[in-house]
Backbone and ligand atoms as CSV (ligand in chain L), in Angstrom:
chain,resi,resn,atom,element,x,y,z
A,1,MET,N,N,-90.046,-123.178,8.673
A,1,MET,CA,C,-90.232,-123.484,7.395
A,1,MET,C,C,-89.797,-122.223,6.573
A,2,GLU,N,N,-88.990,-122.482,5.481
A,2,GLU,CA,C,-88.509,-121.333,4.802
A,2,GLU,C,C,-88.818,-121.483,3.227
A,3,LYS,N,N,-88.876,-120.457,2.637
A,3,LYS,CA,C,-89.331,-120.238,1.201
A,3,LYS,C,C,-88.052,-120.037,0.379
A,4,THR,N,N,-88.087,-120.476,-0.732
A,4,THR,CA,C,-86.881,-120.126,-1.729
A,4,THR,C,C,-87.396,-120.046,-3.219
A,5,PHE,N,N,-86.789,-119.162,-3.852
A,5,PHE,CA,C,-86.895,-118.991,-5.424
A,5,PHE,C,C,-85.850,-119.604,-6.127
A,6,LEU,N,N,-86.243,-120.852,-6.885
A,6,LEU,CA,C,-85.256,-121.589,-7.705
A,6,LEU,C,C,-85.558,-121.481,-9.085
A,7,MET,N,N,-84.474,-121.310,-9.913
A,7,MET,CA,C,-85.032,-121.112,-11.252
A,7,MET,C,C,-84.033,-121.868,-12.191
A,8,LEU,N,N,-84.648,-122.607,-13.025
A,8,LEU,CA,C,-83.679,-123.335,-14.081
A,8,LEU,C,C,-83.430,-122.443,-15.350
A,9,LYS,N,N,-82.225,-122.158,-15.540
A,9,LYS,CA,C,-81.871,-121.371,-16.659
A,9,LYS,C,C,-82.012,-121.680,-17.947
A,10,PRO,N,N,-81.968,-120.807,-19.011
A,10,PRO,CA,C,-82.221,-121.287,-20.358
A,10,PRO,C,C,-81.532,-122.412,-20.867
A,11,ASP,N,N,-80.220,-122.627,-20.296
A,11,ASP,CA,C,-79.437,-123.729,-20.681
A,11,ASP,C,C,-80.079,-125.127,-20.226
A,12,ALA,N,N,-80.652,-125.254,-18.846
A,12,ALA,CA,C,-81.185,-126.370,-18.287
A,12,ALA,C,C,-82.475,-126.592,-19.243
A,13,VAL,N,N,-83.448,-125.673,-19.633
A,13,VAL,CA,C,-84.518,-125.978,-20.181
A,13,VAL,C,C,-84.192,-126.472,-21.666
A,14,GLN,N,N,-83.206,-125.908,-22.392
A,14,GLN,CA,C,-82.892,-126.156,-23.607
A,14,GLN,C,C,-82.412,-127.747,-23.664
A,15,ARG,N,N,-81.612,-128.024,-22.576
A,15,ARG,CA,C,-81.207,-129.316,-22.446
A,15,ARG,C,C,-82.045,-130.436,-21.878
A,16,LYS,N,N,-83.313,-129.966,-21.761
A,16,LYS,CA,C,-84.504,-131.042,-21.370
A,16,LYS,C,C,-84.111,-131.379,-19.998
A,17,MET,N,N,-83.627,-130.722,-19.018
A,17,MET,CA,C,-83.330,-131.185,-17.512
A,17,MET,C,C,-84.370,-130.808,-16.655
A,18,ILE,N,N,-85.490,-130.317,-16.960
A,18,ILE,CA,C,-86.343,-129.720,-15.905
A,18,ILE,C,C,-86.761,-130.990,-14.999
A,19,GLY,N,N,-87.397,-132.059,-15.676
A,19,GLY,CA,C,-87.721,-133.132,-14.960
A,19,GLY,C,C,-86.669,-133.666,-13.877
A,20,ARG,N,N,-85.374,-133.897,-14.274
A,20,ARG,CA,C,-84.581,-134.477,-13.352
A,20,ARG,C,C,-84.035,-133.484,-12.383
A,21,LEU,N,N,-84.047,-132.328,-12.515
A,21,LEU,CA,C,-83.569,-131.232,-11.487
A,21,LEU,C,C,-84.870,-131.054,-10.535
A,22,VAL,N,N,-85.984,-130.978,-10.966
A,22,VAL,CA,C,-87.256,-130.788,-10.196
A,22,VAL,C,C,-87.236,-132.112,-9.158
A,23,GLN,N,N,-86.930,-133.330,-9.808
A,23,GLN,CA,C,-86.809,-134.574,-8.959
A,23,GLN,C,C,-85.976,-134.475,-7.643
A,24,ARG,N,N,-84.745,-133.785,-7.950
A,24,ARG,CA,C,-83.900,-133.790,-6.715
A,24,ARG,C,C,-84.446,-133.009,-5.616
A,25,PHE,N,N,-85.158,-131.902,-5.937
A,25,PHE,CA,C,-85.722,-131.201,-4.747
A,25,PHE,C,C,-86.996,-131.934,-4.116
A,26,GLU,N,N,-87.693,-132.527,-4.956
A,26,GLU,CA,C,-88.672,-133.438,-4.438
A,26,GLU,C,C,-88.259,-134.540,-3.549
A,27,ASP,N,N,-87.056,-135.312,-4.075
A,27,ASP,CA,C,-86.459,-136.261,-3.351
A,27,ASP,C,C,-85.795,-135.908,-2.104
A,28,LYS,N,N,-85.519,-134.611,-1.964
A,28,LYS,CA,C,-84.747,-134.088,-0.719
A,28,LYS,C,C,-85.896,-133.844,0.245
A,29,GLY,N,N,-87.123,-133.625,-0.062
A,29,GLY,CA,C,-88.176,-133.399,0.869
A,29,GLY,C,C,-88.823,-131.973,0.752
A,30,PHE,N,N,-88.375,-131.112,-0.132
A,30,PHE,CA,C,-88.876,-129.911,-0.219
A,30,PHE,C,C,-90.326,-130.100,-0.804
A,31,GLU,N,N,-91.161,-128.913,-0.743
A,31,GLU,CA,C,-92.372,-128.831,-1.292
A,31,GLU,C,C,-92.635,-127.748,-2.300
A,32,LEU,N,N,-93.059,-128.085,-3.386
A,32,LEU,CA,C,-93.279,-126.895,-4.509
A,32,LEU,C,C,-94.619,-126.328,-4.277
A,33,LEU,N,N,-94.409,-124.888,-4.344
A,33,LEU,CA,C,-95.462,-123.899,-3.892
A,33,LEU,C,C,-96.137,-123.386,-5.207
A,34,GLY,N,N,-95.211,-123.445,-6.419
A,34,GLY,CA,C,-95.667,-123.051,-7.605
A,34,GLY,C,C,-94.413,-123.003,-8.684
A,35,ALA,N,N,-94.852,-123.197,-9.909
A,35,ALA,CA,C,-93.720,-123.249,-10.937
A,35,ALA,C,C,-94.424,-122.751,-12.330
A,36,LYS,N,N,-93.583,-122.160,-13.002
A,36,LYS,CA,C,-94.055,-121.852,-14.425
A,36,LYS,C,C,-92.831,-121.807,-15.525
A,37,LEU,N,N,-93.144,-122.106,-16.720
A,37,LEU,CA,C,-92.043,-122.114,-17.669
A,37,LEU,C,C,-92.482,-120.501,-18.274
A,38,THR,N,N,-91.485,-119.774,-18.242
A,38,THR,CA,C,-91.665,-118.469,-18.815
A,38,THR,C,C,-90.429,-117.923,-19.192
A,39,ARG,N,N,-90.533,-116.702,-20.136
A,39,ARG,CA,C,-89.352,-116.070,-20.466
A,39,ARG,C,C,-89.201,-114.813,-19.618
A,40,MET,N,N,-88.038,-114.598,-18.945
A,40,MET,CA,C,-87.729,-113.425,-18.421
A,40,MET,C,C,-87.920,-112.160,-19.293
A,41,THR,N,N,-88.662,-110.979,-18.795
A,41,THR,CA,C,-88.479,-109.805,-19.542
A,41,THR,C,C,-87.236,-109.231,-19.251
A,42,MET,N,N,-86.824,-108.182,-20.067
A,42,MET,CA,C,-85.694,-107.421,-19.631
A,42,MET,C,C,-85.669,-106.794,-18.338
A,43,LYS,N,N,-86.897,-106.335,-17.863
A,43,LYS,CA,C,-86.966,-105.605,-16.763
A,43,LYS,C,C,-86.927,-106.579,-15.484
A,44,GLN,N,N,-87.573,-107.817,-15.740
A,44,GLN,CA,C,-87.420,-108.824,-14.643
A,44,GLN,C,C,-86.033,-109.243,-14.463
A,45,ALA,N,N,-85.270,-109.479,-15.687
A,45,ALA,CA,C,-83.820,-109.840,-15.495
A,45,ALA,C,C,-83.051,-108.692,-14.933
A,46,GLU,N,N,-83.273,-107.403,-15.082
A,46,GLU,CA,C,-82.482,-106.374,-14.452
A,46,GLU,C,C,-82.853,-106.317,-12.940
A,47,ILE,N,N,-84.115,-106.598,-12.572
A,47,ILE,CA,C,-84.504,-106.410,-11.134
A,47,ILE,C,C,-83.722,-107.878,-10.367
A,48,HIS,N,N,-83.902,-108.933,-11.288
A,48,HIS,CA,C,-83.351,-110.276,-10.606
A,48,HIS,C,C,-81.754,-110.008,-10.194
A,49,TYR,N,N,-81.189,-109.548,-11.285
A,49,TYR,CA,C,-79.661,-109.465,-11.248
A,49,TYR,C,C,-79.084,-107.958,-10.897
A,50,ALA,N,N,-79.847,-107.208,-10.152
A,50,ALA,CA,C,-79.575,-105.696,-9.863
A,50,ALA,C,C,-78.300,-105.643,-9.239
A,51,GLU,N,N,-77.914,-106.572,-8.247
A,51,GLU,CA,C,-76.736,-106.444,-7.521
A,51,GLU,C,C,-75.498,-106.772,-8.387
A,52,HIS,N,N,-75.762,-107.172,-9.655
A,52,HIS,CA,C,-74.513,-107.421,-10.487
A,52,HIS,C,C,-74.297,-106.316,-11.563
A,53,ALA,N,N,-75.296,-105.426,-11.528
A,53,ALA,CA,C,-75.214,-104.229,-12.517
A,53,ALA,C,C,-73.715,-103.575,-12.474
A,54,GLY,N,N,-73.236,-103.413,-13.690
A,54,GLY,CA,C,-71.961,-102.702,-13.634
A,54,GLY,C,C,-70.640,-103.687,-13.741
A,55,LYS,N,N,-70.909,-105.019,-13.289
A,55,LYS,CA,C,-69.886,-105.967,-13.310
A,55,LYS,C,C,-69.485,-106.213,-14.611
A,56,PRO,N,N,-68.174,-106.747,-15.129
A,56,PRO,CA,C,-67.878,-107.128,-16.491
A,56,PRO,C,C,-68.821,-108.008,-17.095
A,57,PHE,N,N,-69.314,-109.054,-16.346
A,57,PHE,CA,C,-70.103,-110.104,-16.913
A,57,PHE,C,C,-71.690,-109.689,-16.968
A,58,TYR,N,N,-72.112,-108.506,-16.547
A,58,TYR,CA,C,-73.475,-108.146,-16.371
A,58,TYR,C,C,-74.316,-108.223,-17.801
A,59,GLY,N,N,-73.532,-107.658,-18.954
A,59,GLY,CA,C,-74.377,-107.718,-20.086
A,59,GLY,C,C,-74.638,-109.216,-20.610
A,60,GLU,N,N,-73.571,-109.916,-20.482
A,60,GLU,CA,C,-73.599,-111.447,-20.915
A,60,GLU,C,C,-74.826,-112.119,-20.081
A,61,LEU,N,N,-74.593,-111.773,-18.759
A,61,LEU,CA,C,-75.700,-112.489,-17.781
A,61,LEU,C,C,-77.188,-112.064,-18.207
A,62,ILE,N,N,-77.328,-110.889,-18.563
A,62,ILE,CA,C,-78.653,-110.166,-18.960
A,62,ILE,C,C,-79.049,-111.117,-20.342
A,63,ASP,N,N,-78.238,-111.042,-21.099
A,63,ASP,CA,C,-78.367,-111.476,-22.422
A,63,ASP,C,C,-78.828,-113.124,-22.373
A,64,PHE,N,N,-78.081,-113.789,-21.597
A,64,PHE,CA,C,-78.250,-115.208,-21.553
A,64,PHE,C,C,-79.597,-115.408,-20.713
A,65,ILE,N,N,-79.837,-114.869,-19.641
A,65,ILE,CA,C,-81.008,-115.217,-18.945
A,65,ILE,C,C,-82.407,-114.798,-19.632
A,66,THR,N,N,-82.322,-113.970,-20.656
A,66,THR,CA,C,-83.558,-113.586,-21.356
A,66,THR,C,C,-83.286,-114.208,-22.668
A,67,SER,N,N,-82.735,-115.158,-22.936
A,67,SER,CA,C,-82.295,-115.663,-24.257
A,67,SER,C,C,-83.339,-116.673,-24.780
A,68,GLY,N,N,-83.988,-117.405,-23.645
A,68,GLY,CA,C,-84.983,-118.439,-23.909
A,68,GLY,C,C,-85.775,-118.664,-22.546
A,69,PRO,N,N,-86.639,-119.649,-22.508
A,69,PRO,CA,C,-87.563,-119.864,-21.505
A,69,PRO,C,C,-86.738,-120.357,-20.128
A,70,VAL,N,N,-87.158,-119.781,-19.067
A,70,VAL,CA,C,-86.603,-120.379,-17.793
A,70,VAL,C,C,-87.796,-121.049,-16.971
A,71,PHE,N,N,-87.360,-122.044,-16.060
A,71,PHE,CA,C,-88.429,-122.818,-15.274
A,71,PHE,C,C,-88.233,-122.135,-13.901
A,72,ALA,N,N,-89.167,-121.318,-13.555
A,72,ALA,CA,C,-89.121,-120.520,-12.263
A,72,ALA,C,C,-90.073,-121.257,-11.026
A,73,MET,N,N,-89.362,-121.431,-9.920
A,73,MET,CA,C,-90.112,-122.318,-9.010
A,73,MET,C,C,-89.955,-121.627,-7.532
A,74,VAL,N,N,-91.210,-121.780,-6.823
A,74,VAL,CA,C,-91.001,-121.554,-5.420
A,74,VAL,C,C,-91.088,-122.817,-4.604
A,75,TRP,N,N,-90.188,-122.972,-3.873
A,75,TRP,CA,C,-90.319,-124.335,-2.840
A,75,TRP,C,C,-90.152,-123.769,-1.298
A,76,GLN,N,N,-90.637,-124.635,-0.554
A,76,GLN,CA,C,-90.546,-124.513,0.898
A,76,GLN,C,C,-90.000,-125.701,1.447
A,77,GLY,N,N,-89.313,-125.548,2.620
A,77,GLY,CA,C,-88.765,-126.537,3.540
A,77,GLY,C,C,-87.872,-126.120,4.416
A,78,GLU,N,N,-87.411,-127.015,5.360
A,78,GLU,CA,C,-86.471,-126.707,6.533
A,78,GLU,C,C,-85.180,-126.169,5.996
A,79,GLN,N,N,-84.714,-124.930,6.157
A,79,GLN,CA,C,-83.609,-124.414,5.652
A,79,GLN,C,C,-83.441,-124.398,4.214
A,80,ALA,N,N,-84.535,-124.105,3.630
A,80,ALA,CA,C,-84.570,-124.317,2.107
A,80,ALA,C,C,-83.733,-123.562,1.401
A,81,ILE,N,N,-83.187,-122.525,1.780
A,81,ILE,CA,C,-82.309,-121.538,1.205
A,81,ILE,C,C,-80.782,-122.070,1.143
A,82,ALA,N,N,-80.323,-122.389,2.285
A,82,ALA,CA,C,-78.964,-122.915,2.509
A,82,ALA,C,C,-78.901,-124.396,1.902
A,83,MET,N,N,-79.925,-125.352,1.933
A,83,MET,CA,C,-79.967,-126.483,1.532
A,83,MET,C,C,-80.027,-126.459,0.019
A,84,SER,N,N,-80.757,-125.717,-0.610
A,84,SER,CA,C,-80.896,-125.924,-2.003
A,84,SER,C,C,-79.619,-125.061,-2.729
A,85,ARG,N,N,-78.724,-124.282,-1.993
A,85,ARG,CA,C,-77.612,-123.843,-2.428
A,85,ARG,C,C,-76.498,-124.779,-2.302
A,86,THR,N,N,-76.381,-125.581,-1.318
A,86,THR,CA,C,-75.571,-126.758,-1.149
A,86,THR,C,C,-75.914,-127.855,-2.174
A,87,MET,N,N,-76.973,-127.906,-2.711
A,87,MET,CA,C,-77.387,-128.973,-3.692
A,87,MET,C,C,-77.068,-128.376,-5.019
A,88,MET,N,N,-77.043,-127.218,-5.233
A,88,MET,CA,C,-76.681,-126.562,-6.502
A,88,MET,C,C,-75.065,-126.523,-6.690
A,89,GLY,N,N,-74.234,-126.476,-5.554
A,89,GLY,CA,C,-73.007,-126.454,-5.750
A,89,GLY,C,C,-72.548,-124.976,-6.026
A,90,LYS,N,N,-71.067,-124.770,-6.005
A,90,LYS,CA,C,-70.551,-123.492,-6.290
A,90,LYS,C,C,-71.018,-122.766,-7.762
A,91,THR,N,N,-70.839,-121.515,-7.663
A,91,THR,CA,C,-71.270,-120.845,-8.848
A,91,THR,C,C,-70.447,-121.082,-10.000
A,92,ASN,N,N,-69.117,-121.382,-9.887
A,92,ASN,CA,C,-68.297,-121.875,-11.047
A,92,ASN,C,C,-68.358,-123.421,-10.925
A,93,PRO,N,N,-68.946,-123.982,-12.030
A,93,PRO,CA,C,-69.247,-125.460,-12.056
A,93,PRO,C,C,-67.860,-126.337,-12.082
A,94,LEU,N,N,-66.818,-125.524,-12.386
A,94,LEU,CA,C,-65.599,-126.193,-12.405
A,94,LEU,C,C,-65.123,-126.374,-10.829
A,95,GLU,N,N,-65.647,-125.637,-9.967
A,95,GLU,CA,C,-65.269,-125.731,-8.636
A,95,GLU,C,C,-66.379,-126.386,-7.838
A,96,ALA,N,N,-67.464,-126.788,-8.485
A,96,ALA,CA,C,-68.634,-127.354,-7.662
A,96,ALA,C,C,-68.435,-128.920,-7.456
A,97,ALA,N,N,-68.666,-129.443,-6.453
A,97,ALA,CA,C,-68.481,-130.746,-6.066
A,97,ALA,C,C,-69.329,-131.713,-6.835
A,98,PRO,N,N,-68.728,-132.866,-7.408
A,98,PRO,CA,C,-69.632,-133.890,-8.054
A,98,PRO,C,C,-70.733,-134.245,-6.912
A,99,GLY,N,N,-71.607,-134.527,-7.660
A,99,GLY,CA,C,-73.010,-134.773,-6.751
A,99,GLY,C,C,-73.965,-133.552,-6.624
A,100,THR,N,N,-73.108,-132.274,-6.689
A,100,THR,CA,C,-74.148,-131.181,-6.863
A,100,THR,C,C,-74.539,-130.998,-8.307
A,101,ILE,N,N,-75.652,-130.106,-8.440
A,101,ILE,CA,C,-76.258,-129.970,-9.727
A,101,ILE,C,C,-75.081,-129.372,-10.582
A,102,ARG,N,N,-74.657,-128.232,-10.204
A,102,ARG,CA,C,-73.531,-127.477,-11.119
A,102,ARG,C,C,-72.305,-128.457,-11.242
A,103,GLY,N,N,-71.924,-129.140,-10.314
A,103,GLY,CA,C,-70.822,-130.224,-10.360
A,103,GLY,C,C,-71.128,-131.342,-11.508
A,104,ASP,N,N,-72.478,-131.768,-11.439
A,104,ASP,CA,C,-72.707,-132.852,-12.175
A,104,ASP,C,C,-72.985,-132.614,-13.519
A,105,TYR,N,N,-73.355,-131.297,-13.797
A,105,TYR,CA,C,-74.199,-131.012,-15.184
A,105,TYR,C,C,-73.561,-129.754,-15.900
A,106,ALA,N,N,-72.576,-129.184,-15.395
A,106,ALA,CA,C,-71.983,-127.883,-16.058
A,106,ALA,C,C,-70.470,-127.659,-16.053
A,107,THR,N,N,-70.010,-126.895,-16.861
A,107,THR,CA,C,-68.606,-126.531,-16.916
A,107,THR,C,C,-68.392,-125.047,-17.020
A,108,ASP,N,N,-69.532,-124.296,-17.357
A,108,ASP,CA,C,-69.213,-122.816,-17.708
A,108,ASP,C,C,-69.854,-122.049,-16.609
A,109,LYS,N,N,-69.094,-121.117,-16.308
A,109,LYS,CA,C,-69.616,-120.069,-15.202
A,109,LYS,C,C,-70.999,-119.405,-15.558
A,110,GLY,N,N,-71.241,-119.068,-16.767
A,110,GLY,CA,C,-72.305,-118.502,-17.184
A,110,GLY,C,C,-73.536,-119.474,-17.397
A,111,LEU,N,N,-73.200,-120.607,-17.906
A,111,LEU,CA,C,-74.241,-121.603,-18.354
A,111,LEU,C,C,-74.125,-122.573,-17.094
A,112,ASN,N,N,-74.498,-122.155,-15.852
A,112,ASN,CA,C,-74.570,-123.054,-14.692
A,112,ASN,C,C,-75.850,-123.386,-14.298
A,113,VAL,N,N,-76.679,-123.796,-15.240
A,113,VAL,CA,C,-77.975,-124.552,-15.083
A,113,VAL,C,C,-79.083,-123.913,-14.102
A,114,ILE,N,N,-78.743,-123.409,-13.057
A,114,ILE,CA,C,-79.775,-122.913,-12.033
A,114,ILE,C,C,-79.400,-121.916,-11.140
A,115,HIS,N,N,-80.377,-121.095,-10.692
A,115,HIS,CA,C,-80.366,-120.112,-9.956
A,115,HIS,C,C,-80.871,-120.403,-8.441
A,116,GLY,N,N,-80.451,-119.953,-7.388
A,116,GLY,CA,C,-81.210,-119.971,-6.075
A,116,GLY,C,C,-81.049,-119.116,-5.148
A,117,SER,N,N,-82.030,-118.642,-4.584
A,117,SER,CA,C,-81.907,-117.471,-3.587
A,117,SER,C,C,-80.720,-117.616,-2.629
A,118,ASP,N,N,-80.273,-116.388,-2.118
A,118,ASP,CA,C,-79.224,-116.488,-1.118
A,118,ASP,C,C,-79.621,-116.053,0.284
A,119,SER,N,N,-80.617,-115.650,0.419
A,119,SER,CA,C,-81.216,-114.967,1.689
A,119,SER,C,C,-82.755,-114.911,1.706
A,120,PRO,N,N,-83.309,-114.995,2.879
A,120,PRO,CA,C,-84.863,-114.814,2.911
A,120,PRO,C,C,-85.357,-113.407,2.205
A,121,GLU,N,N,-84.480,-112.355,2.237
A,121,GLU,CA,C,-84.783,-111.153,1.569
A,121,GLU,C,C,-84.695,-111.308,0.102
A,122,SER,N,N,-83.753,-111.708,-0.311
A,122,SER,CA,C,-83.511,-112.162,-1.844
A,122,SER,C,C,-84.824,-113.016,-2.219
A,123,ALA,N,N,-85.142,-114.112,-1.466
A,123,ALA,CA,C,-86.111,-114.972,-2.033
A,123,ALA,C,C,-87.517,-114.174,-2.088
A,124,GLU,N,N,-87.873,-113.262,-1.247
A,124,GLU,CA,C,-88.951,-112.416,-1.191
A,124,GLU,C,C,-89.072,-111.454,-2.504
A,125,ARG,N,N,-87.825,-111.043,-2.707
A,125,ARG,CA,C,-87.886,-110.084,-3.916
A,125,ARG,C,C,-87.865,-110.793,-5.131
A,126,GLU,N,N,-87.285,-111.837,-5.290
A,126,GLU,CA,C,-87.128,-112.670,-6.409
A,126,GLU,C,C,-88.498,-113.315,-6.782
A,127,ILE,N,N,-89.218,-113.755,-5.708
A,127,ILE,CA,C,-90.516,-114.309,-5.899
A,127,ILE,C,C,-91.409,-113.381,-6.536
A,128,ALA,N,N,-91.275,-112.026,-5.787
A,128,ALA,CA,C,-92.285,-111.063,-6.153
A,128,ALA,C,C,-92.162,-110.586,-7.537
A,129,ASN,N,N,-90.944,-110.855,-8.107
A,129,ASN,CA,C,-90.488,-110.299,-9.314
A,129,ASN,C,C,-91.133,-111.365,-10.515
A,130,MET,N,N,-91.334,-112.489,-10.143
A,130,MET,CA,C,-91.751,-113.542,-11.257
A,130,MET,C,C,-93.055,-114.128,-10.917
A,131,PHE,N,N,-93.755,-114.076,-9.778
A,131,PHE,CA,C,-95.012,-114.504,-9.553
A,131,PHE,C,C,-95.969,-113.533,-8.916
A,132,GLU,N,N,-97.181,-113.739,-9.372
A,132,GLU,CA,C,-98.375,-113.117,-8.796
A,132,GLU,C,C,-98.636,-114.024,-7.453
A,133,PRO,N,N,-99.114,-113.250,-6.334
A,133,PRO,CA,C,-99.408,-114.168,-5.024
A,133,PRO,C,C,-100.487,-115.021,-5.555
A,134,GLY,N,N,-101.391,-115.037,-6.513
A,134,GLY,CA,C,-102.427,-115.973,-6.807
A,134,GLY,C,C,-101.929,-117.097,-7.506
A,135,GLU,N,N,-100.584,-117.066,-7.935
A,135,GLU,CA,C,-100.026,-118.274,-8.604
A,135,GLU,C,C,-99.396,-119.296,-7.807
A,136,LEU,N,N,-99.367,-119.003,-6.369
A,136,LEU,CA,C,-98.552,-119.831,-5.456
A,136,LEU,C,C,-99.552,-120.435,-4.467
A,137,LEU,N,N,-99.174,-121.617,-3.995
A,137,LEU,CA,C,-99.899,-122.046,-2.857
A,137,LEU,C,C,-99.339,-121.403,-1.640
A,138,PRO,N,N,-100.297,-121.292,-0.516
A,138,PRO,CA,C,-99.745,-120.766,0.530
A,138,PRO,C,C,-98.681,-121.438,1.292
A,139,SER,N,N,-97.596,-120.740,1.970
A,139,SER,CA,C,-96.607,-121.636,2.620
A,139,SER,C,C,-97.114,-122.012,3.955
A,140,GLY,N,N,-96.592,-122.816,4.682
A,140,GLY,CA,C,-97.108,-123.188,5.801
A,140,GLY,C,C,-96.582,-124.675,6.303
A,141,PRO,N,N,-97.647,-125.278,7.018
A,141,PRO,CA,C,-97.417,-126.861,7.224
A,141,PRO,C,C,-97.138,-127.570,6.087
A,142,PRO,N,N,-96.455,-128.787,6.290
A,142,PRO,CA,C,-96.223,-129.561,5.007
A,142,PRO,C,C,-97.619,-129.938,4.412
A,143,ILE,N,N,-97.533,-129.659,2.912
A,143,ILE,CA,C,-98.761,-129.768,2.136
A,143,ILE,C,C,-99.724,-131.141,2.283
A,144,ALA,N,N,-98.820,-132.252,2.414
A,144,ALA,CA,C,-99.393,-133.558,2.635
A,144,ALA,C,C,-100.079,-133.686,3.938
A,145,SER,N,N,-99.639,-132.892,4.867
A,145,SER,CA,C,-100.435,-132.981,6.177
A,145,SER,C,C,-101.667,-132.135,6.413
A,146,ARG,N,N,-101.882,-131.427,5.376
A,146,ARG,CA,C,-103.112,-130.500,5.610
A,146,ARG,C,C,-104.330,-131.225,5.242
A,147,SER,N,N,-105.360,-130.871,6.149
A,147,SER,CA,C,-106.524,-131.865,6.194
A,147,SER,C,C,-107.182,-131.731,4.831
A,148,ASN,N,N,-107.238,-130.619,4.146
A,148,ASN,CA,C,-108.097,-130.443,2.940
A,148,ASN,C,C,-107.008,-130.634,1.622
A,149,GLY,N,N,-106.102,-131.240,1.718
A,149,GLY,CA,C,-105.187,-131.482,0.627
A,149,GLY,C,C,-104.338,-130.400,0.238
A,150,LEU,N,N,-104.432,-129.802,-1.119
A,150,LEU,CA,C,-103.568,-128.846,-1.546
A,150,LEU,C,C,-103.788,-127.505,-0.943
A,151,HIS,N,N,-104.897,-127.287,-0.582
A,151,HIS,CA,C,-105.235,-125.809,-0.185
A,151,HIS,C,C,-105.594,-125.641,1.336
L,1,IDP,P1,P,-74.986,-117.551,-7.759
L,1,IDP,O1,O,-75.895,-117.849,-9.014
L,1,IDP,O2,O,-74.274,-118.807,-7.263
L,1,IDP,O3,O,-75.732,-117.108,-6.584
L,1,IDP,P2,P,-73.769,-115.006,-8.210
L,1,IDP,O4,O,-72.368,-114.607,-7.611
L,1,IDP,O5,O,-74.990,-114.327,-7.604
L,1,IDP,O6,O,-73.755,-116.528,-8.040
L,1,IDP,O7,O,-73.790,-114.739,-9.695
L,1,IDP,C1,C,-74.992,-114.786,-10.448
L,1,IDP,C2,C,-74.717,-115.430,-11.672
L,1,IDP,O8,O,-73.963,-114.659,-12.637
L,1,IDP,C3,C,-74.003,-116.737,-11.695
L,1,IDP,O9,O,-74.922,-117.926,-11.350
L,1,IDP,C4,C,-73.414,-117.016,-12.971
L,1,IDP,O10,O,-74.264,-117.481,-13.970
L,1,IDP,C5,C,-73.115,-115.485,-13.355
L,1,IDP,N1,N,-71.702,-115.206,-13.066
L,1,IDP,C6,C,-71.125,-114.877,-11.948
L,1,IDP,N2,N,-69.824,-114.734,-11.953
L,1,IDP,C7,C,-69.564,-114.731,-13.436
L,1,IDP,C8,C,-68.286,-114.539,-14.234
L,1,IDP,O11,O,-67.269,-114.244,-13.570
L,1,IDP,N3,N,-68.674,-114.782,-15.472
L,1,IDP,C9,C,-69.780,-115.032,-16.086
L,1,IDP,N4,N,-70.812,-115.110,-15.337
L,1,IDP,C10,C,-70.809,-115.010,-14.134
């Protein structure tokens, strides 16, 4: 069972896409461990995108991701990292296959709707950057099969 950090970017929130995007991951069979609508601080944005510091698009990226609320989520599931990236499609929406989120809903490389962790290490770092431990359900066996419900 793997955990991943998914984040609907300000374009997705502004376009009122939260419901239909969350639906895709629920339909796939992943389980939501926590979620919140929040605005990334400059510091959180810099930590989140540290690997891109110095690249030509970095300033634009930080400006965009802090420009409005994001919907931050933690999901668990079998191969949740790779599967969610497949569901998201390629970074450049013009290259993303139809049926993927970016393929279906975006055309601009910057305004590409969603972020998803690319490794377990990134997921841990990105989750810790945006959530307090107490805001998340514990990961583990499928929540529906736990004897005492959600906890
Ligand atoms: P990913 O989001 O698919 O993992 P990354 O290469 O990690 O892609 O890039 C992070 C984000 O930076 C992308 O989602 C995209 O919004 C933005 N980005 C990447 N390359 C460019 C670019 O060439 N121009 C503008 N924005 C870019």
